VEXDREN-2710 file (C-alpha; in Angstrom, 1 decimal):
% VEXDREN-2710
k/r/px/py/pz
1/UNK/0.0/0.0/0.0
2/UNK/1.3/3.4/-0.9
3/UNK/2.1/6.0/1.8
4/UNK/-0.8/8.3/2.0
5/UNK/0.3/11.9/1.4
6/UNK/-1.3/14.7/3.2
7/UNK/-3.4/16.7/0.8
8/UNK/-4.5/20.2/1.1
9/UNK/-8.1/19.3/1.6
10/UNK/-7.3/17.1/4.6
11/UNK/-5.1/19.9/6.2
12/UNK/-8.0/22.3/5.8
13/UNK/-10.8/20.0/6.9
14/UNK/-13.3/21.2/9.5
15/UNK/-11.9/18.8/12.1
16/UNK/-8.3/20.0/11.6
17/UNK/-9.5/23.7/11.7
18/UNK/-11.3/23.0/15.0
19/UNK/-8.2/21.3/16.4
20/UNK/-6.0/24.3/15.3
21/UNK/-8.4/26.6/17.2
22/UNK/-8.4/24.4/20.2
23/UNK/-4.6/24.3/20.1
24/UNK/-4.4/28.1/19.9
25/UNK/-6.8/28.4/22.8
26/UNK/-4.7/26.0/25.0
27/UNK/-1.6/27.9/24.0
28/UNK/-3.2/31.2/24.9
29/UNK/-4.4/29.9/28.2
30/UNK/-1.0/28.4/29.2
31/UNK/1.6/30.8/27.8
32/UNK/1.7/33.1/30.8
33/UNK/2.2/30.4/33.3
34/UNK/4.7/28.7/30.9
35/UNK/6.8/31.9/30.7
36/UNK/6.8/32.2/34.4
37/UNK/7.8/28.6/35.0
38/UNK/10.5/28.8/32.3
39/UNK/12.0/31.9/34.0
40/UNK/11.8/30.2/37.4
41/UNK/13.7/27.1/36.2
42/UNK/16.2/29.2/34.4
43/UNK/17.0/31.2/37.6
44/UNK/17.3/28.0/39.6
45/UNK/19.6/26.4/37.0
46/UNK/21.8/29.5/36.6
47/UNK/22.0/30.1/40.4
48/UNK/21.4/33.8/40.0
49/UNK/22.0/36.1/42.9
50/UNK/19.1/37.7/44.7
51/UNK/19.4/41.1/43.2
52/UNK/19.5/39.7/39.6
53/UNK/16.6/37.4/40.4
54/UNK/14.5/40.2/41.8
55/UNK/15.2/42.4/38.7
56/UNK/14.3/39.7/36.3
57/UNK/11.2/38.8/38.2
58/UNK/10.0/42.4/38.2
59/UNK/10.6/42.6/34.5
60/UNK/8.8/39.4/33.8
61/UNK/5.9/40.5/36.0
62/UNK/5.7/43.8/34.1
63/UNK/5.6/41.9/30.8
64/UNK/3.0/39.3/31.9
65/UNK/0.7/41.3/34.3
66/UNK/1.5/44.9/33.6
67/UNK/2.4/47.5/36.2
68/UNK/3.7/51.0/36.6
69/UNK/5.4/50.9/33.2
70/UNK/2.2/50.1/31.3
71/UNK/0.0/47.2/30.3
72/UNK/1.2/43.6/30.0
73/UNK/0.1/40.5/28.2
74/UNK/-2.8/40.1/30.6
75/UNK/-4.3/43.5/29.8
76/UNK/-3.7/43.0/26.1
77/UNK/-5.5/39.8/26.2
78/UNK/-8.4/41.3/28.1
79/UNK/-8.5/44.2/25.7
80/UNK/-8.5/41.9/22.7
81/UNK/-11.0/39.3/24.0
82/UNK/-13.4/41.7/25.5
83/UNK/-13.9/44.3/22.9
84/UNK/-11.6/47.0/24.4
85/UNK/-13.2/46.9/27.8
86/UNK/-10.2/48.6/29.6
87/UNK/-10.0/51.4/27.0
88/UNK/-13.8/51.9/27.3
89/UNK/-13.5/52.0/31.1
90/UNK/-10.7/54.6/30.9
91/UNK/-12.8/56.7/28.4
92/UNK/-15.9/56.4/30.6
93/UNK/-14.0/57.3/33.8
94/UNK/-11.1/59.5/32.8
95/UNK/-10.3/60.2/36.5
96/UNK/-9.5/56.5/37.1
97/UNK/-5.8/56.1/37.6
98/UNK/-3.6/53.7/35.8
99/UNK/-3.4/51.7/39.1
100/UNK/-7.2/51.6/39.2
101/UNK/-7.4/50.1/35.7
102/UNK/-4.7/47.6/36.7
103/UNK/-6.7/46.6/39.8
104/UNK/-9.8/46.2/37.6
105/UNK/-7.9/43.9/35.2
106/UNK/-6.3/41.9/38.1
107/UNK/-9.8/41.5/39.6
108/UNK/-11.2/40.3/36.3
109/UNK/-8.4/37.7/36.1
110/UNK/-9.2/36.4/39.6
111/UNK/-6.1/37.6/41.4
112/UNK/-6.4/37.7/45.2
113/UNK/-6.4/41.0/47.1
114/UNK/-3.1/40.1/48.6
115/UNK/-1.4/39.6/45.2
116/UNK/-3.0/42.8/43.9
117/UNK/-1.7/44.6/46.9
118/UNK/1.8/43.4/46.2
119/UNK/1.6/44.1/42.4
120/UNK/0.2/47.6/42.8
121/UNK/2.3/48.7/45.9
122/UNK/-0.8/49.4/48.1
123/UNK/-0.2/49.2/51.8
124/UNK/-2.5/46.3/52.6
125/UNK/-5.2/44.0/51.4
126/UNK/-7.8/46.2/52.8
127/UNK/-6.5/49.1/50.7
128/UNK/-7.3/47.0/47.6
129/UNK/-10.8/46.4/48.9
130/UNK/-11.3/50.1/49.4
131/UNK/-10.1/50.9/45.9
132/UNK/-12.5/48.3/44.5
133/UNK/-15.4/49.6/46.6
134/UNK/-14.8/53.2/45.4
135/UNK/-14.7/52.0/41.8
136/UNK/-18.0/50.1/42.2
137/UNK/-19.6/53.2/43.7
138/UNK/-18.3/55.4/40.9
139/UNK/-19.5/52.9/38.2
140/UNK/-22.9/52.4/39.8
141/UNK/-23.6/56.1/39.9
142/UNK/-22.5/56.7/36.3
143/UNK/-24.6/56.8/33.1
144/UNK/-22.1/54.6/31.2
145/UNK/-23.9/52.2/28.9
146/UNK/-21.4/49.6/30.0
147/UNK/-21.8/50.0/33.7
148/UNK/-23.4/46.6/34.3
149/UNK/-20.6/44.9/32.3
150/UNK/-18.0/46.8/34.4
151/UNK/-19.7/45.9/37.7
152/UNK/-19.9/42.2/36.7
153/UNK/-16.1/42.2/36.0
154/UNK/-15.3/43.8/39.3
155/UNK/-16.9/40.8/41.2
156/UNK/-15.7/37.7/39.4
157/UNK/-16.5/34.3/41.0
158/UNK/-13.2/33.0/42.0
159/UNK/-12.5/29.3/42.5
160/UNK/-11.6/28.1/46.0
161/UNK/-7.8/27.9/46.4
162/UNK/-7.7/24.1/46.4
163/UNK/-9.6/24.0/43.0
164/UNK/-7.2/26.6/41.6
165/UNK/-4.2/24.5/42.7
166/UNK/-5.8/21.3/41.3
167/UNK/-6.0/22.9/37.9
168/UNK/-2.2/23.0/37.7
169/UNK/-1.6/19.6/39.2
END
């Protein structure tokens, strides 16, 4: 029997196209954690000193999660997947600071208040709660046509910690 060659119709079949979309989705979902783990293993292997590790970790955090130097991959993904929600939020509420927009995006992604506190340089977890509460009040009292969308994103349903850990096991 002759070796079957891949033909163009087979490579563009509906099933193959679905699989490509699924692969792209999996890649998109795992690339941030993969980048972080790669950096972690690299630092361990190279036995980098503490100062270099901290610098590299800050740079990677900025790239992945954004920060004082601008948006990261997280915000770019949110912006792309959700029809420019962060830009709309900033346009609807011009007095919201860059930090507020970051907190909004971190909340959407399900980050804990303690991690948000660390990433934004706020004094404590309670300060994060206060910022979120003020944002909710500002959004509720607005006339923005997107206010219900914004409010829904400020209160995401987070998985219990054991379920979040189990996802990566």
